[in-house]
C-alpha positions in Angstrom: 0.0 0.0 0.0 1.1 3.5 -0.8 -0.3 6.6 0.9 -0.3 10.0 -0.8 -0.7 13.3 1.0 -1.1 16.5 -0.9 -0.3 19.9 0.5 0.2 23.5 -0.6 -3.2 24.4 -1.7 -4.9 27.6 -0.7 -6.3 31.0 -1.9 -4.3 33.0 -4.3 -5.0 36.1 -6.4 -5.0 35.9 -10.2 -1.5 36.0 -11.5 -0.1 34.5 -8.3 1.7 31.2 -7.7 1.4 28.1 -5.6 3.4 25.0 -5.3 1.6 21.7 -4.5 3.4 18.8 -3.0 2.5 15.1 -2.9 4.4 13.0 -0.4 4.3 9.2 -0.8 4.8 6.7 2.0 4.4 2.9 2.3 5.5 0.2 -0.1 7.2 2.3 -2.8 8.7 1.1 -6.0 11.0 3.3 -8.0 9.3 2.9 -11.4 6.1 4.9 -11.4 4.2 7.7 -13.1 3.1 10.6 -11.0 0.1 12.7 -12.2 -1.7 15.8 -11.0 -5.4 16.0 -11.7 -8.0 18.5 -10.9 -11.8 18.5 -10.5 -14.5 21.1 -10.2 -18.1 20.4 -9.1 -20.1 18.8 -11.9 -17.1 18.1 -14.1 -15.0 15.1 -14.6 -11.5 14.9 -13.1 -9.0 16.0 -15.7 -5.3 15.4 -16.1 -3.2 18.5 -15.5 0.3 17.1 -15.7 2.2 13.9 -15.4 5.8 12.8 -15.1 7.4 9.4 -15.7 10.4 7.9 -14.0 12.3 8.7 -17.2 11.5 12.4 -16.6 9.2 12.6 -19.5 6.4 15.1 -18.8 3.0 15.7 -20.2 0.8 18.8 -19.7 -2.8 19.8 -20.4 -2.9 22.5 -23.1 -4.6 24.8 -20.6 -1.6 24.8 -18.3 1.4 24.6 -20.7 3.9 27.3 -20.0 2.4 28.1 -16.6 2.7 24.8 -14.6 5.7 22.6 -14.0 5.6 19.1 -12.6 8.7 17.6 -11.0 9.7 14.8 -8.7 12.3 14.1 -6.1 12.6 10.3 -5.8 15.0 10.6 -2.8 12.1 12.3 -0.9 9.3 10.3 -2.6 7.7 13.6 -3.3 6.2 15.1 -6.4 5.5 18.8 -7.0 3.4 21.0 -9.2 4.6 24.5 -9.5 1.7 26.7 -10.6 2.4 30.2 -11.9 0.3 32.9 -13.6 -2.8 31.3 -12.0 -6.2 32.1 -13.4 -9.7 31.9 -11.8 -10.4 28.9 -14.1 -7.6 27.0 -12.3 -9.8 26.9 -9.2 -10.4 23.2 -8.4 -9.5 20.4 -6.0 -6.1 19.1 -7.1 -5.3 15.4 -6.6 -2.1 13.5 -7.1 -2.0 10.0 -8.5 0.8 7.5 -8.5 0.7 4.5 -10.8 3.1 1.6 -10.9 2.2 -1.4 -13.0 -1.2 -2.5 -11.7 -1.1 -0.3 -8.6 -3.0 2.9 -8.7 -3.1 5.3 -5.7 -4.8 8.7 -5.2 -4.3 11.4 -2.7 -7.2 13.0 -0.8 -7.0 16.3 -2.7 -6.1 19.9 -1.9 -8.3 22.9 -2.7 -6.8 25.6 -4.9 -8.9 28.8 -5.2 -7.8 31.7 -7.5 -9.8 34.8 -6.7 -9.4 38.5 -6.1 
């Protein structure tokens, strides 16, 4: 079992920045993909960014150039640096870690972008 705990969410003004963290604990394997997803009421959860153990990254078009995903395997932690935030980025953000058949989600952290 792997436990994921997100942190770093909060209220920020448009144009501001936040950095989300996702710390993993438990039975951890080195080869995994980490993803950040977000969800707003009434909408499906959507992929924001992902990073593989190779370092390959993937971003939703809506966040390209503004968000950066990274990982620190020594700390078993993944990050999502969010810059130039917009009101439409408001959502609950979840991290997800997949390794072969194993699939784990965090509990989510609220990000609100508002003046």
